[in-house]
DOMI-16993 format. One record per residue: x, z, y of N, C-alpha, C in turn; residue number from 1; residue in three letters. Coordinates in nm, 4 decimals. Layout:
@n.x: X	n.z: Z	n.y: Y	ca.x: X	ca.z: Z	ca.y: Y	c.x: X	c.z: Z	c.y: Y	nr: NUM	rest: Ala
...
This chain:
@n.x: -1.8142	n.z: -0.9862	n.y: 0.8967	ca.x: -1.7443	ca.z: -0.8705	ca.y: 0.9512	c.x: -1.8049	c.z: -0.7408	c.y: 0.8989	nr: 1	rest: Met
@n.x: -1.9380	n.z: -0.7291	n.y: 0.9032	ca.x: -2.0046	ca.z: -0.6080	ca.y: 0.8555	c.x: -1.9827	c.z: -0.5898	c.y: 0.7063	nr: 2	rest: Leu
@n.x: -1.9888	n.z: -0.6997	n.y: 0.6315	ca.x: -1.9681	ca.z: -0.6917	ca.y: 0.4869	c.x: -1.8286	c.z: -0.6410	c.y: 0.4559	nr: 3	rest: Thr
@n.x: -1.7290	n.z: -0.6898	n.y: 0.5272	ca.x: -1.5916	ca.z: -0.6451	ca.y: 0.5068	c.x: -1.5776	c.z: -0.4967	c.y: 0.5378	nr: 4	rest: Thr
@n.x: -1.6400	n.z: -0.4504	n.y: 0.6447	ca.x: -1.6329	ca.z: -0.3088	ca.y: 0.6809	c.x: -1.6993	c.z: -0.2223	c.y: 0.5748	nr: 5	rest: Ala
@n.x: -1.8140	n.z: -0.2668	n.y: 0.5224	ca.x: -1.8831	ca.z: -0.1898	ca.y: 0.4191	c.x: -1.8023	c.z: -0.1839	c.y: 0.2899	nr: 6	rest: Leu
@n.x: -1.7422	n.z: -0.2943	n.y: 0.2523	ca.x: -1.6602	ca.z: -0.2963	ca.y: 0.1307	c.x: -1.5376	c.z: -0.2080	c.y: 0.1491	nr: 7	rest: Ile
@n.x: -1.4773	n.z: -0.2116	n.y: 0.2666	ca.x: -1.3625	ca.z: -0.1259	ca.y: 0.2961	c.x: -1.4026	c.z: 0.0206	c.y: 0.2901	nr: 8	rest: Thr
@n.x: -1.5172	n.z: 0.0549	n.y: 0.3487	ca.x: -1.5652	ca.z: 0.1930	ca.y: 0.3459	c.x: -1.5916	c.z: 0.2380	c.y: 0.2028	nr: 9	rest: Ala
@n.x: -1.6550	n.z: 0.1539	n.y: 0.1229	ca.x: -1.6823	ca.z: 0.1868	ca.y: -0.0168	c.x: -1.5522	c.z: 0.2051	c.y: -0.0941	nr: 10	rest: Leu
@n.x: -1.4552	n.z: 0.1182	n.y: -0.0697	ca.x: -1.3257	ca.z: 0.1292	ca.y: -0.1377	c.x: -1.2579	c.z: 0.2616	c.y: -0.1038	nr: 11	rest: Ala
@n.x: -1.2623	n.z: 0.3019	n.y: 0.0223	ca.x: -1.2020	ca.z: 0.4293	ca.y: 0.0621	c.x: -1.2726	c.z: 0.5477	c.y: -0.0032	nr: 12	rest: Leu
@n.x: -1.4044	n.z: 0.5420	n.y: -0.0109	ca.x: -1.4801	ca.z: 0.6493	ca.y: -0.0768	c.x: -1.4399	c.z: 0.6588	c.y: -0.2234	nr: 13	rest: Val
@n.x: -1.4316	n.z: 0.5457	n.y: -0.2913	ca.x: -1.3944	ca.z: 0.5462	ca.y: -0.4328	c.x: -1.2530	c.z: 0.5992	c.y: -0.4538	nr: 14	rest: Leu
@n.x: -1.1616	n.z: 0.5615	n.y: -0.3668	ca.x: -1.0237	ca.z: 0.6109	ca.y: -0.3775	c.x: -1.0205	c.z: 0.7626	c.y: -0.3583	nr: 15	rest: Ile
@n.x: -1.0865	n.z: 0.8104	n.y: -0.2529	ca.x: -1.0861	ca.z: 0.9536	ca.y: -0.2262	c.x: -1.1570	c.z: 1.0323	c.y: -0.3364	nr: 16	rest: Leu
@n.x: -1.2694	n.z: 0.9797	n.y: -0.3861	ca.x: -1.3425	ca.z: 1.0471	ca.y: -0.4934	c.x: -1.2611	c.z: 1.0495	c.y: -0.6232	nr: 17	rest: Glu
@n.x: -1.1794	n.z: 0.9492	n.y: -0.6448	ca.x: -1.1022	ca.z: 0.9414	ca.y: -0.7680	c.x: -0.9746	c.z: 1.0236	c.y: -0.7681	nr: 18	rest: Gly
@n.x: -0.9282	n.z: 1.0636	n.y: -0.6503	ca.x: -0.8016	ca.z: 1.1373	ca.y: -0.6443	c.x: -0.8083	c.z: 1.2733	c.y: -0.7130	nr: 19	rest: Leu
@n.x: -0.9157	n.z: 1.3476	n.y: -0.6908	ca.x: -0.9240	ca.z: 1.4827	ca.y: -0.7473	c.x: -0.9231	c.z: 1.4817	c.y: -0.9007	nr: 20	rest: Leu
@n.x: -1.0092	n.z: 1.4025	n.y: -0.9676	ca.x: -1.0018	ca.z: 1.4019	ca.y: -1.1132	c.x: -0.8721	c.z: 1.3414	c.y: -1.1677	nr: 21	rest: Pro
@n.x: -0.8105	n.z: 1.2518	n.y: -1.0909	ca.x: -0.6841	ca.z: 1.1936	ca.y: -1.1343	c.x: -0.5714	c.z: 1.2964	c.y: -1.1298	nr: 22	rest: Leu
@n.x: -0.5636	n.z: 1.3690	n.y: -1.0181	ca.x: -0.4522	ca.z: 1.4611	ca.y: -0.9977	c.x: -0.4759	c.z: 1.6000	c.y: -1.0554	nr: 23	rest: Leu
@n.x: -0.6015	n.z: 1.6455	n.y: -1.0538	ca.x: -0.6338	ca.z: 1.7816	ca.y: -1.0987	c.x: -0.7572	c.z: 1.7796	c.y: -1.1888	nr: 24	rest: Phe
@n.x: -0.7471	n.z: 1.7219	n.y: -1.3085	ca.x: -0.8664	ca.z: 1.7049	ca.y: -1.3926	c.x: -0.9311	c.z: 1.8370	c.y: -1.4356	nr: 25	rest: Pro
@n.x: -0.8540	n.z: 1.9384	n.y: -1.4643	ca.x: -0.9125	ca.z: 2.0664	ca.y: -1.5058	c.x: -0.9879	c.z: 2.1325	c.y: -1.3919	nr: 26	rest: Asn
@n.x: -0.9315	n.z: 2.1307	n.y: -1.2723	ca.x: -0.9985	ca.z: 2.1866	ca.y: -1.1552	c.x: -1.1265	c.z: 2.1089	c.y: -1.1252	nr: 27	rest: Phe
@n.x: -1.1193	n.z: 1.9773	n.y: -1.1335	ca.x: -1.2348	ca.z: 1.8933	ca.y: -1.1057	c.x: -1.3479	c.z: 1.9234	c.y: -1.2038	nr: 28	rest: Trp
@n.x: -1.3146	n.z: 1.9358	n.y: -1.3318	ca.x: -1.4160	ca.z: 1.9662	ca.y: -1.4340	c.x: -1.4820	c.z: 2.1008	c.y: -1.4056	nr: 29	rest: Arg
@n.x: -1.4001	n.z: 2.1998	n.y: -1.3693	ca.x: -1.4536	ca.z: 2.3326	ca.y: -1.3383	c.x: -1.5491	c.z: 2.3271	c.y: -1.2192	nr: 30	rest: Lys
@n.x: -1.5133	n.z: 2.2511	n.y: -1.1176	ca.x: -1.5968	ca.z: 2.2393	ca.y: -0.9983	c.x: -1.7283	c.z: 2.1654	c.y: -1.0289	nr: 31	rest: Met
@n.x: -1.7219	n.z: 2.0619	n.y: -1.1119	ca.x: -1.8425	ca.z: 1.9878	ca.y: -1.1488	c.x: -1.9368	c.z: 2.0766	c.y: -1.2293	nr: 32	rest: Val
@n.x: -1.8832	n.z: 2.1509	n.y: -1.3234	ca.x: -1.9660	ca.z: 2.2423	ca.y: -1.4027	c.x: -2.0268	c.z: 2.3508	c.y: -1.3150	nr: 33	rest: Leu
@n.x: -1.9496	n.z: 2.3983	n.y: -1.2183	ca.x: -1.9992	ca.z: 2.4989	ca.y: -1.1255	c.x: -2.1110	c.z: 2.4414	c.y: -1.0386	nr: 34	rest: Ser
@n.x: -2.0940	n.z: 2.3202	n.y: -0.9900	ca.x: -2.1957	ca.z: 2.2561	ca.y: -0.9066	c.x: -2.3240	c.z: 2.2318	c.y: -0.9853	nr: 35	rest: Ala
@n.x: -2.3114	n.z: 2.2041	n.y: -1.1141	ca.x: -2.4291	ca.z: 2.1788	ca.y: -1.1979	c.x: -2.5163	c.z: 2.3039	c.y: -1.2106	nr: 36	rest: Ala
@n.x: -2.4589	n.z: 2.4203	n.y: -1.1871	ca.x: -2.5339	ca.z: 2.5450	ca.y: -1.1998	c.x: -2.6023	c.z: 2.5871	c.y: -1.0695	nr: 37	rest: Gln
@n.x: -2.5734	n.z: 2.5188	n.y: -0.9595	ca.x: -2.6310	ca.z: 2.5558	ca.y: -0.8303	c.x: -2.7791	c.z: 2.5202	c.y: -0.8254	nr: 38	rest: Leu
@n.x: -2.8560	n.z: 2.5980	n.y: -0.7505	ca.x: -2.9970	ca.z: 2.5620	ca.y: -0.7321	c.x: -3.0092	c.z: 2.4282	c.y: -0.6578	nr: 39	rest: Pro
@n.x: -3.1168	n.z: 2.3563	n.y: -0.6855	ca.x: -3.1390	ca.z: 2.2244	ca.y: -0.6259	c.x: -3.1362	c.z: 2.2317	c.y: -0.4732	nr: 40	rest: Ile
@n.x: -3.1972	n.z: 2.3338	n.y: -0.4162	ca.x: -3.2028	ca.z: 2.3434	ca.y: -0.2699	c.x: -3.0627	c.z: 2.3549	c.y: -0.2102	nr: 41	rest: Ile
@n.x: -2.9736	n.z: 2.4251	n.y: -0.2788	ca.x: -2.8369	ca.z: 2.4386	ca.y: -0.2298	c.x: -2.7629	c.z: 2.3052	c.y: -0.2374	nr: 42	rest: Gln
@n.x: -2.7870	n.z: 2.2292	n.y: -0.3434	ca.x: -2.7270	ca.z: 2.0960	ca.y: -0.3544	c.x: -2.7787	c.z: 2.0040	c.y: -0.2436	nr: 43	rest: Leu
@n.x: -2.9097	n.z: 2.0102	n.y: -0.2173	ca.x: -2.9679	ca.z: 1.9268	ca.y: -0.1117	c.x: -2.9129	c.z: 1.9642	c.y: 0.0257	nr: 44	rest: Arg
@n.x: -2.9000	n.z: 2.0932	n.y: 0.0516	ca.x: -2.8484	ca.z: 2.1374	ca.y: 0.1813	c.x: -2.7016	c.z: 2.0975	c.y: 0.1978	nr: 45	rest: Met
@n.x: -2.6266	n.z: 2.1035	n.y: 0.0905	ca.x: -2.4871	ca.z: 2.0593	ca.y: 0.0951	c.x: -2.4811	c.z: 1.9097	c.y: 0.1240	nr: 46	rest: Thr
@n.x: -2.5658	n.z: 1.8328	n.y: 0.0555	ca.x: -2.5717	ca.z: 1.6887	ca.y: 0.0804	c.x: -2.6121	c.z: 1.6578	c.y: 0.2236	nr: 47	rest: Gly
@n.x: -2.7109	n.z: 1.7298	n.y: 0.2746	ca.x: -2.7549	ca.z: 1.7101	ca.y: 0.4125	c.x: -2.6426	c.z: 1.7412	c.y: 0.5107	nr: 48	rest: Leu
@n.x: -2.5717	n.z: 1.8513	n.y: 0.4878	ca.x: -2.4611	ca.z: 1.8882	ca.y: 0.5762	c.x: -2.3532	c.z: 1.7807	c.y: 0.5759	nr: 49	rest: Ala
@n.x: -2.3213	n.z: 1.7266	n.y: 0.4596	ca.x: -2.2187	ca.z: 1.6224	ca.y: 0.4510	c.x: -2.2630	c.z: 1.4950	c.y: 0.5229	nr: 50	rest: Leu
@n.x: -2.3894	n.z: 1.4586	n.y: 0.5076	ca.x: -2.4410	ca.z: 1.3394	ca.y: 0.5765	c.x: -2.4344	c.z: 1.3603	c.y: 0.7271	nr: 51	rest: Val
@n.x: -2.4765	n.z: 1.4763	n.y: 0.7746	ca.x: -2.4741	ca.z: 1.5033	ca.y: 0.9182	c.x: -2.3316	c.z: 1.5034	c.y: 0.9743	nr: 52	rest: Leu
@n.x: -2.2392	n.z: 1.5620	n.y: 0.9012	ca.x: -2.0988	ca.z: 1.5606	ca.y: 0.9442	c.x: -2.0478	c.z: 1.4164	c.y: 0.9514	nr: 53	rest: Ile
@n.x: -2.0802	n.z: 1.3365	n.y: 0.8515	ca.x: -2.0405	ca.z: 1.1961	ca.y: 0.8522	c.x: -2.0984	c.z: 1.1198	c.y: 0.9692	nr: 54	rest: Gly
@n.x: -2.2260	n.z: 1.1439	n.y: 0.9993	ca.x: -2.2891	ca.z: 1.0769	ca.y: 1.1128	c.x: -2.2241	c.z: 1.1171	c.y: 1.2451	nr: 55	rest: Leu
@n.x: -2.1951	n.z: 1.2453	n.y: 1.2601	ca.x: -2.1290	ca.z: 1.2915	ca.y: 1.3829	c.x: -1.9920	c.z: 1.2273	c.y: 1.3988	nr: 56	rest: Val
@n.x: -1.9171	n.z: 1.2226	n.y: 1.2893	ca.x: -1.7848	ca.z: 1.1584	ca.y: 1.2934	c.x: -1.7968	c.z: 1.0113	c.y: 1.3323	nr: 57	rest: Leu
@n.x: -1.8940	n.z: 0.9422	n.y: 1.2743	ca.x: -1.9137	ca.z: 0.8013	ca.y: 1.3092	c.x: -1.9509	c.z: 0.7843	c.y: 1.4554	nr: 58	rest: Leu
@n.x: -2.0371	n.z: 0.8711	n.y: 1.5053	ca.x: -2.0786	ca.z: 0.8607	ca.y: 1.6451	c.x: -1.9643	c.z: 0.8909	c.y: 1.7414	nr: 59	rest: Leu
@n.x: -1.8809	n.z: 0.9869	n.y: 1.7061	ca.x: -1.7724	ca.z: 1.0268	ca.y: 1.7958	c.x: -1.6524	c.z: 0.9313	c.y: 1.7885	nr: 60	rest: Leu
@n.x: -1.6189	n.z: 0.8859	n.y: 1.6688	ca.x: -1.4964	ca.z: 0.8066	ca.y: 1.6541	c.x: -1.5201	c.z: 0.6684	c.y: 1.5959	nr: 61	rest: Trp
@n.x: -1.6428	n.z: 0.6325	n.y: 1.5683	ca.x: -1.6713	ca.z: 0.5044	ca.y: 1.5013	c.x: -1.6826	c.z: 0.3883	c.y: 1.5929	nr: 62	rest: Gly
């Protein structure tokens, strides 16, 4: 059961991550190049914020 849930979650992440470059490749490239120029601390804080938001969502609706 847990394995199925993890594979389903991974599949959804891959689908969602793939939509932007599939549908808007020029915008996606611009955003990736822009993100590459950000300071490391800003990237880490963004990653931390996303993890915390994900955890809150899981706790509230998971």
